[in-house]
N, C-alpha and C positions, 0 to 999 in steps of 0.2 A: 548531509551528515551520515545518512544511512549507507552511502556508497563509499565512505572513506576506507573502511577495512578492506573490502574486495579490491578497490582501486589500488591501495598500497600493495596488496598481495600481487596484483598483476604487474605493477611496476617492479617489484622485487624479482619476480620470475623473469621479466624481460631483461633485467640487468644480469641475471644469473646465466642466461643463455649466451654462450660465446659467439662472436661474429664469425662469418664464413672465413675459413682458413685458420682460425685460432686453434691452438694446440689442445688446450684443456688437458684432460687426462687421456685422450685418445691416441696421441702421438708422443713417443719418447725416443731419445737417441742414446746409443751406447758406443763408446769409444774404446778401442783396445788400450789406449793410454791417454790420459788427460794432458795432452801437450803435442807439440810438434805438428807434423803434417795432418794428424787426425783432428786436431783442434782447428787447424786452418780450414779443412774440408767441412767440418761441422759449422763453423762460423759462416761459410758461404751458403751452406744449406739453410741455416736459420734466416739469413738475409733474404734469400730467394723465397722461402716459405712465407715470410711476412709476419711471423709471430714467435714469441718465446717458446722454446721447447725444453723440457727438463732433460738433462743428460747424465749419464752414469759412466764410471770408469771401470771397464771390465778387468783391469789388472788387479782390482781389489776384490774380485769374485763376481759370481753371477749377480746381475742387477736386481734390485727389489722394485719392480715396475709399479707405478701408481695404479690403483684399481681402475678398471675401465679401459686400459691401454689396448688398442686394437692394431696399431701399426708401430713397428720399431725400425728405426733407421740406424744402421750400424756402419762404423768406419774401422776397418781392419779385420783380419781373419779371426783373432781372438774374440772380438766383439760379435762377429757373425756366428761363431761356433758356440756361443753361450746357450744355456738352457732357457727357453721361453715357453710361456704357458700355451696350451693348445688353443688354436684359433687366432693367435697373433701372427700377423703378416709381416715379413721381414723384407725391407729394402736394404740391400747390403752393397757397400762400396769398399774399394781398397782391399779386396780379398782375392788376389789373383790365384787361379788354380783351384778355387773352392766353388762347388756347386751345392746349394742347399736343396734338399728334397723334402716333400711333405704333402699333406692332403689339405692344407688350409685353403679355404675358398679363394679363388683368384690366383693362388700360387705366390711364391716368393719372387722377388725381383732383384736381379743383379745389375749393378752399374759397372760396365766394363771399363777396365783400365787401358785396354788396347783399342785399336781402330779396326774397322772392317778391312778385311785383307785387300779388297779392291783399292782402298785409299792408300794403304801401306805400299802396295805395288806401284801405284801411280807416282808416288814421291820417290821411291827407290829407282824407278826408271829415269826420272829426271836427274837424280844424283849419279846414276851409273847407266847410261844409255845402252851399253852393250850387255846388260844383265840378261842372261839366258838360263843359268843354272843357280837356283837359290836353295840353300839347305837350312832347315829349321831344327833346332835342338830343344827338347822339352822333357819334363819329368813328372809334373803333377797330374794325377788322374783326371782332374777336371778338364784338361785339354784334349782328352781322347776323342771326343766327338767334334772337335773344332776343325780338324784338318781336311775333312772331305770338301767342305765349301771353299776352304782356302786353296786347295789344289785346283778346283774348278775355276776359281777366279784367276789363278796364275796361268792356267792353260789358255784362257781367253785372250791374254796379252802376250802369249808366246814364251812364257817362263815355265820351266820345269821345276816343280817344287818337290824336294826330297825331304821327308820328315824322319827325324832320328830321335828315338826315345832314349834318354839317358837313365838307365835304371840304377847305376852306381857311378858316381863321379870319378872313381878310381880308374874307370875305363875311358874317361873323356879324352885323354891324349890320343889313344888309338882310334877312337871314333872320328876325331878331327883329322888325323893323318889319312884315314880311309877316304876322306873327301878331297885330298890333294889331286889336282888335275881334273876334278869332276864338278867343282863348284866355283862360281864367280864371286859369291858372297854368302854370308850366313846371317840369320836373324834369330834373336832371342826374345821370346815372349816374357811378360812379367811373371816369372815362375819362381816362387820362393824355394822350391825343392831343387831347382837347377842353379840358381844364382847365389853363390856364396863367395866370400873373399878369395878362397882358394881357387874355385872354378873360374871366377872372373879373371884372375891372373893368368890361368891357362888359356882361356879364350883370347885375351888381349895379346899375349905373347905369340900365340899361333897366328893371329891376324896380322900383327906387325911384322913378324919374321917372314911371312909368306905373301905379304901384300894382298891379302884377301880381306875385303871390308867386312867389319862386324857392325851390324845394325841391331837396334834394340827398341824397347817401348818406353823406357823411362830415362829422364834427363840425367839421373845420377850415373847411369852406365856410360853416357857420353862424356861426362866429366872424368870418368875413370878409364876412357880409352876407346869407346865405340866411335865409329865415324859419324853416326847420326841416330836419332831416335824419333819415332813418330808415335805420339801418345796423347795423354790427356792430363791437364793440370789438376791438382787436388781441388782447387776452387770450382772447376768445371764439373767434377764428380759430385761435389756437394750440391751445386745448382741443379744438376740432372736428377739427383735424389729428391730434391724439393718438388720438382715438376711431377715426378712419379707419384709422390704422396698427394699432391693436390688433385691429380687425375683420379686417384683411388677415392678420395673423399667426395669427388663430384660424380662418382659412379661410372667413370669412363674406363674402358678396357686399357690395361697396361701390359706391354710385352714382357716376357720373362727375362729378356736381356736387352739392356738399353746402352747404346753408344752415345755418350755426350756429344753435343753439336760441334764444338770447336776442337781443332787439332793443335797440338803443341809440337813444333819441330825444333829440335836442338841439334847443333852441329859442333864437331870438333875439328878445327882446321889442321892441327898437327897430325892427328890420326888419319885424316883424309889424305894429306900429302904422302904419308907413309904407304898408303894403299892405292895411290894413283888416282884419287878422286879429285876432280876440279870443282870447286865450289863457285858456281856461276853467280852473277849478280842477281839473277832471278831467284835462285835458291836462297841466297843470303837475305834477300828482302822478306822471304817467307819465314825465316827463322825467328823464334822467340828468344833463343839463347845461343851464343857462340863461345865455345871454349877453345883455348889456344894451347 
């Protein structure tokens, strides 16, 4: 009888301690909008994480995080750009062209939407064996430091990579014309400052009129006229974010940039025909989506 009080207290404390991997108040998620692709990615994150995680809609303002939150997982640029308390570590996905800086221990972690350039080139060379001159167009400042490694990777496989920054999309037609006779194809990163409905129409028309293949990183651009995209699905980004959080909680080092494991290849047969690209059976077997 004399041990009943202490024993009950110990049992209560044991029940109050969350199991390994449980979110508790330490992990929260913020979505740029509570729906669509953001919710799909968050659902994949929560499934891979293995526990319920509270989430917030950044379209309604900066989130009021639970006390004790140490890690925030964000989906979308608006969510990643919200104001978070000092010391909170951010794992951010679906934020192309954005790089978060800060002094938080361990640093913030970005889940990349694109692939390592070595992988992109390997698939492009299968699609277009004669590829020798590839031009890249970009606008967002976050890509500034990306192209050195990309050029080195291209040089290793005999491809000359020319990088063109688009500071004003009004000049885009002239920048494209300057590449006539100098490029075999061009590639577009997932760059929100570059890709607009108007610029996409210009890119597509230039590609189709001149039979110069346009390649991209997102399936949506293939649906709208690019020959192919090499990228990552939203569910893969969510799963990669979950693995990063689990590593953080276990005290394992996490790289500042993470490329999800699986690649998503989308193809457009109509655009490929216009640009002289033959979709072989081997390439078609690798595709997750085929638009016509």
